[in-house]
C-alpha positions as CSV (number, residue, x, y, z in Angstrom):
1,M,20.0,-80.0,121.2
2,F,23.2,-81.7,122.3
3,H,26.5,-79.8,122.0
4,Y,29.8,-81.5,121.7
5,G,32.3,-78.8,122.3
6,H,31.6,-76.1,119.8
7,I,29.9,-78.4,117.2
8,S,26.1,-79.0,117.4
9,G,24.3,-82.2,116.4
10,F,23.3,-80.6,113.1
11,S,26.9,-79.7,112.3
12,L,28.0,-83.2,113.1
13,Q,25.5,-84.5,110.6
14,Q,26.8,-82.1,108.0
15,E,30.4,-83.2,108.7
16,E,29.4,-86.9,108.3
17,E,27.7,-86.1,105.0
18,K,30.8,-84.2,103.8
19,K,33.1,-87.2,104.7
20,M,30.8,-89.6,102.9
21,R,30.8,-87.4,99.7
22,D,34.6,-87.1,99.9
23,L,34.9,-90.9,100.2
24,A,32.4,-91.6,97.4
25,V,33.8,-93.2,94.3
26,F,32.3,-92.0,91.1
27,P,32.3,-94.5,88.2
28,P,33.8,-93.4,84.9
29,M,31.3,-92.1,82.3
30,L,29.9,-94.8,80.1
31,L,30.3,-92.8,76.9
32,D,33.4,-91.0,75.7
33,E,33.2,-87.6,74.0
34,R,32.9,-89.1,70.5
35,Q,30.1,-91.4,71.6
36,K,28.2,-88.6,73.2
37,K,28.0,-86.8,69.9
38,L,26.4,-89.8,68.1
39,R,22.6,-89.8,67.9
40,F,20.1,-92.4,66.8
41,V,17.8,-91.2,64.0
42,S,14.8,-93.4,63.4
43,R,13.1,-93.2,60.0
44,N,10.6,-95.9,61.0
45,G,7.2,-94.9,59.7
46,L,8.4,-91.8,57.9
47,L,6.1,-90.7,55.1
48,D,7.6,-88.6,52.3
49,D,4.4,-86.7,51.7
50,P,1.7,-87.5,54.3
51,K,-0.7,-84.9,53.0
52,A,-0.8,-86.4,49.5
53,I,-1.2,-89.9,51.0
54,N,-4.0,-88.7,53.2
55,E,-5.8,-87.0,50.3
56,E,-5.4,-90.1,48.1
57,T,-6.8,-92.4,50.8
58,L,-9.7,-90.1,51.6
59,S,-10.5,-89.7,47.9
60,K,-10.7,-93.5,47.4
61,S,-12.8,-94.0,50.5
62,H,-15.1,-90.9,50.4
63,Y,-17.6,-92.3,48.0
64,W,-19.7,-95.4,48.9
65,T,-21.1,-97.8,46.3
66,E,-24.5,-99.4,46.8
67,M,-22.8,-102.7,47.5
68,E,-20.5,-101.1,50.2
69,Q,-23.4,-99.4,51.8
70,E,-25.3,-102.8,51.9
71,I,-22.3,-104.6,53.4
72,F,-21.9,-101.9,56.0
73,R,-25.6,-102.1,57.0
74,E,-25.5,-105.9,57.2
75,K,-22.3,-106.0,59.3
76,Y,-23.6,-103.2,61.5
77,L,-26.8,-105.1,62.2
78,Q,-24.8,-108.2,63.1
79,R,-22.5,-106.4,65.5
80,P,-23.5,-102.8,66.2
81,K,-20.6,-100.3,66.7
82,N,-18.0,-103.1,66.4
83,F,-16.1,-101.2,63.7
84,G,-13.2,-103.6,63.7
85,Y,-15.6,-106.3,62.6
86,I,-17.2,-104.0,60.0
87,S,-13.8,-102.9,58.7
88,S,-12.9,-106.5,58.0
89,A,-15.5,-106.5,55.3
90,L,-14.8,-103.1,53.8
91,H,-11.2,-103.1,52.5
92,N,-11.3,-99.9,50.5
93,K,-12.4,-97.6,53.3
94,V,-10.3,-96.0,56.0
95,S,-11.5,-96.2,59.6
96,C,-12.7,-92.6,59.9
97,C,-14.9,-92.9,56.9
98,R,-16.4,-96.2,58.2
99,V,-17.2,-94.5,61.5
100,C,-18.6,-91.3,59.9
101,Y,-20.8,-93.3,57.5
């Protein structure tokens, strides 16, 4: 290791880093104190009572009429396991019930 007087190469590097930190210019904060306290609250997609909505949806789609069963079989035979295609013909059923059937 090179020695320059009483300062080693490692110490020179530390001194250079300290000088650079001292010379660095820090930009002002983008938000003032009032703006920092503001928060964005999204109510997008908020459901008032998701449990009731889920129960209502499942109760409507739990029972299958003969016609719905026939439509499901017909669409399934046309495009097996393409549940997006099958769903397009069954408007009163939720996806999980279509898949479970």
